[in-house]
N, C-alpha and C positions, 0 to 999 in steps of 0.2 A: 347798673344802668345809668350814666352821668347823664343829664339833660343839657343840651346846647340850650344856652340861654343868651338872648340876642338883645344886644344890649342898645341905647341909643346915641352911640358914639357916631357920627356922622363925617368919613372925610371930605376933607376938600375935592373937589374935581380934579382930575388930572389934567395937566397942561397940553398933553400931547395927546394922540388918538391911541386908545385903549390897546385895540388891537394890534398895535407896531409898538407897544412897551413889552420889553422881554426880562424876565426875571433877572438880578446878575447871578451869572453862573460861570465856570468853564466847563468843557467839554470833557465829560465823565470816561475814564478808562472804557473799554469795550469787556472790561471782565467783569465791572459794576454798573449795574444799571441805576435807574434814578432814583429808589429807595435809598439806596448810602449816601445822597446829597440833599435829605429831604432839610426844612426850618420850615415848620408848619403850624399852624392855629386853627380852629374849628368855625364853623360856619352851618348856622339852621338852615336850610335848603327847602325852598318852593319856587316854582317858576318864576314868580315878579323879584325873586331876589337876584338870580343868576348875576346878572349886570354888576351890580354891587359885590356881592361877594369877590367876580373877578378883578372888579374895580380896586377893593381893598387889599386884596392878596397883593396884584400887581405894586401896590403903592409904598406897602410895609415888607416889600421883598419876602415874600412867601416864595417856599417852591417845595411844589406836593401840599394841593388845597384839601383838607376834611370840611366834608358836607354831612349835615345830618338830617336825612327824613326817614328815617327808619323803618322798612317795609315789615320785614317779619315780626318784629316786637312790637307793633303796635296791631292790635287784632282788627280792626278794619282795615288796614293796609294790608294784612297778611291775608283777607280774604279777598278783597279788590285792589291789588296793585298798580292799576294804569296810571292815575295820576302823577303819582312817584317816581314811577320809571320815564315818566316824559320830562320829569325834574332833571332827574340822573343825567339822561342823557344830554342834556340842554346845556349843564354845567362841564359833561366833560366836552364837548364840543368847544365852546368857550374858552375853556381852558386850554385845548391843544389851540385854539387858534392864537393862543398869546405866549405859547409855548413851554406851557406848565402841567404838571399833572394833577388829579384830584382821584380823590377815593373815599367812600362813603359808608359812614356808619350802619352798622345792625347790630341787634342784639343777640345775643348766641340763645343762652336758655332762661328766655325773661321775654312777658308779652305784660304790657299795659294795655287795658280796654277802657278808653273813656267814659265816666260817665254811668258805669256799669252799674251803679246803685238806683239810677234812674230808667235801665234797660231791661226788657228780656231777655236779652240775649248776652254774652258776653263768653269770654275765653273757659272760665271756671264752671259757670253755670251749662256750656254749650259741652263742655270735655273733661270734668272731673277724675277722670281715671287717666288722665295725658299729666296731672301734676306731681313737681317730685312730694315726698311726705315723710316724716320722723317717723321711729319705729314702732310709735302709737297710733300711727295712721296719720295728725294731723298733716294737713295740705300746708303746700307751701304758698299760700297765700293773703296777700298783704295789702293796705290801703293806703288811704293820706298820711301824714306823721311818719309812715315806718322809714321814707328813705325822702330824701329831699326832691326827686324828680317825680314821686307819687303825688300827684293832686289829689283834694279832698273829693272823694266819690269814685276814685278809679281804682282798678282793682290791677293787682299786681302778680303774678302767677311767675313759678319757677317752675319749669318744664321737665320731664322725663327725658335723657337721652334716647332711651328705648321707646319711646311714645312712635308707633309705625308711620300710622298712618299721618300722624305732624311731622315727623322724621321728612318723608316725602315732598310732602308739601313743602316745608323749609328748603330742602333742597330743590326744589322747582325754584321755589323764588331767589337763590342763590344765581341760579343760571341766567335767570330773565336779570337778574342786576347785572351781572358781569356781562351779558350780551349789549348791554347800553352803548359800550366803549369807555366808561369807567375804567381808571387806572387800577384800583385797590378796591378791594372787600373788606371793610375794617372791621373785626368780631370782637364784639365787647363781652367784657366776663361770661365765657363756657364756665360755670362753675357749679359742683353740686352746692345746694342751699346750704352753708355751714358761718353765713358772717351778718346775718340779721340779727339784732338782740332776740336772747331765746333760744337761737338755732347752733350756736356756735359750737357745742358738746355734741350733736344730732348725729355727725357721721353718716348723714344722710346721704343718697334717697334709699328709701326704703317702700316705694311703689310697688304695684304687683310687675309692671313690667321689668325693672331692674332685680329687683330678687329675683326672677325666674330667669335672666341671663345669667345671674351667679350661682344661680344653679346649675343652670346647663355648663359653666364653666369648671365650676368646682367639686360641681356634688354635693354642697352644701348650703341649709337654710339659713339668710342673713338675719334673720328675725330672730332664730333659737340659736344658731351654732358659734355665735361671735361673743367677747367679752368686750363690750366696746369700749374703745379707749384705752384696751390694754394689751401692750405692745408686747407684753410676754406671751402674750397668744399667739398660736400659729394661724390659726383661722383668721383673727381680725388682721393679721400680718397680709394677709389673702386677699381680703377687702379691702386695705389699703392701695397694695396694689394694682385691683382689679378697677376701682376707681379713676387710677390717673391712668391706666391704660385707656378707658371709656373714653376720655375726656380728649386725651392726643387721638384716640381713630375719631373720634366726631369732627375735630380739628382738619384730618387729615381727607375725610369724605368731603365737608366745606372746599377743600383748596382742591378735590377732583371734579367737585362742580366747578368752583369756577373758574378753571380751567376749561372745561367742558363747552363751558359760557364764552369766553374768548381766552386762547391758551397766553396773550401778552396780560392777561389782568394778575395783579398780587394779592396774595389771602395774607392779612395783616391781623394779628390774633391781639386784643387788649389783655395783659394780666396784672392782677396787683402784686400778687404773693411772688417774692424774689427769691432766695436762698435760704432761707429762715422756714418754720414749722409751718407756717400759712399754706406752702405750696401742697404740703400732704394730706392737710385737714380739708381745703378747696378743693386738691384733687389736677388743681391746674400746672403743672409742673414746667416751668420755662426748658430748662432743662430737656427733658423728652421732647415737648413741645415745636422746640427750634427744628427737627428732624422734617416736621410735614408743612411748616407754614413758609411762606418767603421772607416776615418779619413780624416781630414781638413789638409792640409798643408797651413798657414797661411801665404801670404807676406805682411807681417805688416810691418809699418815702423812709427810706432807713433814717432812725434815729430825728426825725420830726416832721412833720405832714409838709410843714414848709422849707423853703429855704430861708426865709428869714428867721424861722425859728431854730434852726440847727447850730449845734453847738460845735465845736471843732474835733473833737474826735466822732462826733457822729457825721462828722461831713468826712474822715478815714472813712467811716464802716459804709457809708453812701458811695465812695468811690470803689469799695471792693465791691460792691454790688454790680457796679456797671462793669468794671472790667469781668468778672465772672459773667454776665451777661455776653459778653465781647467772645468772651472763652466757648462758653455753648454756644454762639451761633457760628461758628467754624466758617467766615466769609460772609454771613448773611448781616442784613442791618440790623441794628439796634435802635431803637424808638424811646425817649423819655419823658410819659406824659408826668411829669412830677409839676409842682406849684411851687410859685416864687413867693406868692406874698399873699396873703387874707385879712387883711386890717390890723394889721402889726402895727399900733398906734406911734413906735419909738423908730419905725425901721423905714427909708425910704424906698417904695416902690421900686424905682430902678435899680438902686443898688443892690437887691435881694434878687431882680432878674438878671443883673451882670452875674452876682455869684453862681447861678444855677448854669447857666451857658457854660459859665467859666467850667466849671465840673465836668458839664455833659462834654465840652468841647478836649479836655485834655484826656478824659478816657474814650477818646472814640465815639461816643454815641451821637445819635442827634436831638437835638431840642426842640423841645415843644412850648410856645408861650399860650398863656391861658390866664384867664381873668378868677382869680381866688381858687374856689374848687370844681370848677367846671369845664369844659372844654373849649369852650369860646371864649374873644374878646381877648383885650389884654390889659395889663395892669399899667401898664404907660407906653401907647402906642409907640411914642418918639423914640423912646428906648428900642422898642424892639427894632424900630426903621434902623439904629444905629446899630444894633447888635447883627441883626440877619443883613444887613450889606456888608457886615466886614466879615462874616462868615462864607457869606458867597465870593467874595473876594479871595478868600482863603483856604475854600475848601477842601483842595485839593493836599494841603498840608493836616487836616485834621481827617480824612477819610478815607484816602488812600490808604489801604493793609500798613498793618502795621507787623514787622517781621522781627522773630527773637534771634539774637545775636549769641550768647551765652548766658542764659539765665539760671537762676533758683529759681524751680518747680516748684508750686504747691499743689496739694494733689485735691480734687474738690469729687465727694466720694456722694454721688445721688443716694446710693439704699443707706449708706449710714445718714444722711441726711434722714432718710426717711423714718429709720426705726431709733436714732440716738440722736433727733436734731439740735435739743439743748447742747450736748457735750460736744458734738461735730463743729457745729456754728461757734460756739466758743472758741476754741482751737484755732478753727481756720481763720477765721477775724483775727486773731490774735496774732497769727504769724503773717496773716498780709499787712496788718499794720506794722510790725515789725521789719520787712521786706519796706514796704513803702516811708518806713520814718527813718529806714537805715539808707534811703537813697538807691538799694541794691537793683541792678533789672531782674524782672520777676516775670515768671510765665507760669498759667493758672493751668494746669494739666486736669482731665476727666479721664473717664474709661474709653469714652471716643477716639483722644488724641494721642494716649499713653504709648501705642507701640511706634509713634512717630516724634517723640519728645528725643530733643539733642542737647538739652542743656547740660549746664555741671550737674547738678543732682538734684534728688527730689525730698521736699518735705513731705510728710505722710501726719497730718496732722489728728490723731487717736482715730483713724479712719478703722473702725473696729469691723466693719465688715467688706471682704474681699473674695472675690472669686477665681478659681483656680488659672481662668485666662488672665487676669489681672496681677495673680502673683508670677506665673511667667514671665510676663514681661517686665515685673519690678526685677525677676532674675536676671536677665538679658542684660540691664540697664547697669545693675549691679558688677556683670562679667564685664560688661564693656569699658568699664574704670569710671563710674558714675557714683557719686555718693549718696546714700540711703540716712534721710535724717530721721528717727520714727519715734513716734510719742504716744503716750496713753497706752490704750488697750489695741492699739494697732492690729490687725489678723487674728481676733480672739474670734470672729464668728465668720459664716460664710455669709453668700448673697442671701438667704433667707433666715438669717437671724440665728440659724443654730450654730451654737460653740462648736467648734472645733477643737478634737483629741492633742493636736500638737501647732503650736503656731509656724503658718507657713513663712511667715515673714523673718520670724528668729531662726527656722530651719535655713533658708537659703542662707542667710546670714553666716551660718555655720556658731550659732549659740543657743543656750537653753533659756528657757523663760525663768529668771530667777527673781524678779520686779526688782532690778536694782538696774541703775545706770553699767552700760556695756557700752564699750567704744575699740574704734579699731583704726584702720589709714582710712579705709572709705566710708564709715557707719556708727551712726550715734545712735544709741536706744533709751530713750528716757521715761521712763514709766510716770513722772510727775510731770505734765506737759507745760513748756514754756510758755505756749502759746496762750493757755487759759490763764495762764501767770500773770503774763500781758494785761490781759484785758481785766483782771481784778482790777492789778494796781493803776493801769491806766485810767479806768473807772472815778477813780477816786480823785487822783492829781492833775490829769491831763491838761481838762478845760480852764481850771485853773492858773497852769503854767502857760498856756498857751493863747490868755489874753493878754499876757502882758510881754510873752516872748523870754520871761524867764527861768531859766534851768538851774540852777545852783538849787541843790541840794534835793532834785526831783529822783524819787526811787526808779523811776522806768527808764530812765539813763544808764542806769547799772543794767537793766537787763537787755539795754539793747547793745551795751557794750559786750556783755555774755555772749546775746545771740550772735553778735559777730566773729567772736573769739571761737565760738562752737564751729560756726561753718569752718570759718579758718583752719583748724584742725583738720577738716577732712579733704579740704581743697583750698588751693590757693585764687581760685573761683578767676583769677586772670580778667575780671571784669573789664567788658570792653570801653566802658566810662566811666570815671572817678566822680563824685559830686559830694562838694564837703557843703553843707548845709544844716540848717537847724531842722530838727524833727519835725514841727510847723508845716513844712511844704510836704506836698506828696509830690511824686516824680514818678515817670514811666519814661523807661528806656525801652528806643526800638528803631529799625531800620524802617524809613520811610522814602520810597523812590530810588533807594538803594544809598541815604545818608543817613547819617547817624543821628537820629533826631531824641531831644529829652521837650518833656511835657512837663510843665512845672504848674502845680496849682496852690495858692497859699492860702493858708487857714488862718495863721495868727493876728491875733487880736477879736477876732469877730466874737461876739457873743448874742446867743439865742434873745431876739425881741429885744435887744438893748443896742445892736452896735452891728452893723454889715459893710464896715468898711475897714481892710486891713489894715496894720501895721506891717510896713513894708520891710521886707526879707533883704538884706544886707550883705554886699560881699559874698556873692557865691561863687565857688571855684569849680570850673570842671575841666575836666583833661580828658581830651579826647585822642584816639590814635590816627594820626594823619601822617601823612608825606609832606615834606617841607613845600611849602609853598601855598598849604591848603588856609581859608576861610572859614572862619565862626561869623555866623549871622544869628540875630534873634529876631523874633516877633513878639512885642509886649500885648497882652488881652487889648484889644481894640484898638491896638498902636499899629504902627508901620516896621517894615522889615528894616533893620539896617545892620550894617556888619560891626562886628566887633575884634579889637586888636585881640590880640595871643601873643604867648611865647612859644616857640617851637626849641623842642631840646630832642635829639635820639627818637626820634619817631612819634612824636607826644606833644601835641599842641594845646596849652593850657590859657584859661582865659578867668577874667574875674568881671562876674557882674555886679557891679557897684548898688543899685536899688531893682528889685521886684516888687511890684506892687499888688494888684492882685493874680496875676500871671503869667508867663512865657511860654514860647516854646525856643531852643536852642537845635541849633544844627552846627554841623561841619560838611564842608564840600571841598 
C-alpha cells in the first residue's frame, strides 16, 4: 500500500475558466475505452482539495486522474465511509465536467488502523481471526518502520481473503464506491503476505479460513501435508496453484461488485510481480488476472527500481516485461506505475522521466508520472507537461491496436514459469532479447492465443510443462508449415509437473529424445538453450559495449548471427520490414491503422546512476514493402511528424534515418 504524499508544489492559477479546459486528446476509436489513452498521476483526495486536483490535472495534461482516500484500507472508513464517499463523488463530477475521467485507490487485502497503540479498538484487536498467518501461527500484523507508508503507532494488517464477514463488508464498500459515479476502482496489492521482511519464504497464509478452504478443495491439510518451497512435492504444487486461483477469484468478485454498483466503472488491479518468480510467491499472476479485470497497473521495475538507475541490458529486460503484459492483456489496457527518478544525484530528473516515457510508449503501455517511489506528484512538473501534452497529440500512434504481420513467435508458458521459474525466465528473456536486438518482427504467444497464431514459426524457450491441448495446437502449427524452434527440456512434463513417458513435442516432429541437436526443414531441437547462453554472455559484456556503442570483439554479436542463421535454416521469414541498426536499439514492427509501423527505443550510451542521455543511433536503414508513390514518415520522440525521402525499387521503399536520439516511430503509407 503506497501512500500518496501531498507535496507543497502549487501550480499557477489557470488563465481560463477551469470548466472550459479540456485535456489534450483525440477521439478514441469505439472499440477502445478511456483506459487505453490514460496518462496519469496520483493525488491525495479530500473534499477541500477537489478543485486543486482538477486544476493540477488539467494544467499538466493528465487524462485519467488517480485519487486516494482509501475506504477499505483504513479501518475508520471501512466502518464509516460516508465522508470519503462524498469526496469521491465530488471529484468524479468535477472530472466529468472538464471532459476527464477519475479513478480511486483502495487497498486489497491490507488495512491500517491509525494510532492503534492508543486506541481500544483496531482491526486486529477486534478481528484477530481475519488476519493472514504464517505456518507457525504468527499473524501478519506490522507497525511503523515496517514499510514507509505505516506511521509510528499505526497497526497494519494483511487480511485473509476467506474471512467471510470482512469480505462481505468489503464488497459492500466496493459497490458504494462504484455507485458514486467514479470511473474506476483501483485495487492495490491483492497479495498473500510474502513480501515484508521475514515473510518472504512463508508461502502464507495458514489462517484457519484459508486452511479450511484448501482442505475442502484438495482434501489436504496445508499445515501438515506440504513441503513448503519444494516444487518436487505434488502437494506443494497444489498449494501454489490454489493461492494463485484464490487471488484471481478475489479480483473477479471485486469486478462483479464494481459493475453491480456502476456497469461503466473499470476495475484496475495494481500488481508489482511481473513475469518472474515473484508472481508465484506472492500469488498475484498478471497473466491469470488479466482475464478478470479491465486494466492492470504494473508496478514493474525489472533491472533497476528507477529509470535513472537502469543499465542498457536492463532496459531490454524491462521492454520484454512490458511486451509480455501487452500479450497477456489481449486488447485490454496496460498501465505502468514505474518510477523515473529517486534522488540519483548525477541524473537530471527530466531526462530520467523522458527515458521512462519513451520505453512505455514504444511498448504500447500507458505511462504514469510520480515523484520518487510514491504514486503522487512529479519529479519535474514542467517535463510532465511537455511529455503528456505530446502524448495527447500523438496518442493514436501509440495506443491504437498493434497487429502482427509475419512474426516469429515466442511462447510464454505460465505453468512452466510457476514450477521452473529460473530456467524458464532465463530462456524466455534471452530469446526476446535476441529478437529485439536482431530487429526481427516478434509476437509473444500464450496458451490463450496459441490457437490463433499465424506467424512464421514459434520458439519454445525451455517450455518444460505442456498440456495435451497445447501439444495438439503445436502439431497443427507444424502441419501448416510453421517452424518449431525447440530448446531445453521442452515437453518433458505435463501441466502438473509430472514427467511424461514420451516427449510429445519430439513425437509430433517424428524424432526421438537423444539429447542431441536435431534439425529438419521446419524444426530445430537444441537441448542446450541459446536463450540462456545469450543471457549469460550479455550479462558479462552488453552494458559495457552499449555505453560506447563499440561492438568490436563482442561475443554476443556472434550469438546474434548464429540465431539469425538458425531461423534462416527453417524459414526465409519473409520479413514484412527489414531493419539494419545496432543491437542497442529496441524495435517493434506492427500494423497500426493498416500502416506498417516501427517503434524504436534507443538505449545506447546510458549508464545507470551516471548518464541518462543517449548516444545517437545513426544511419538506420529500413525497407518497407510499398507501392510506387508510397511515403515514409517519422515521429521523433517529443518531436513532430516529418516526411522522409526514400528510394523505391521493385515493390520496396528504403530510407536511411540519419540520426535517432532517444527514439522514433517510423511508418509507411
